[in-house]
Residue, then its C-alpha position, 0 to 999 in steps of 0.5 A: m417117952s417124950l415130954s409131949t406124951l406125958d399127961w401134964s393135966r395130972c400134974p398140979a404144978v402146971e396149967s394149960n391156957l390158950g391165952k398163955r403161950s398158945g396153950a402150952w403147958v406152963f408152970r401154974g401162975t406163970r408164962t414159963p413153959v414146962s419144957t424150960v426145965f428140961e431144956n436147961l437142967q443140964d446146964m443150970s441148977v434148980d436154984e438157977l432155974v428158979e431165979e432165971f425163970g420165976v418159978t418156985r423150987e417146989q414147982v420144979y421138983a413137982v414137975l421133975q417128980f411127975a415126969a420120973r413117976t410117969a416114966e417109971a409107970p408100965e406101958p398099958v398092954a393093948i388087948h385085942a378083942d380076938s385074944v379075949r375068950 
């Protein structure tokens, strides 16, 4: 599952507004894209992300928890009309 396939509208820590970053998902109240966390987490601590990108620790954890929960969710099973009797 990639970041682009997550339904970020279900994460209260982020928002999408055409006036900010052309509608990219950003941390609520900022212009910092959500992707920034995932692009930098390997090389930076959460505290460094907070300091460098102007987001809160709670926002970072909310995004990480949302992504983890979503990744754990089972994939929906497609049901074809011809298989239902």
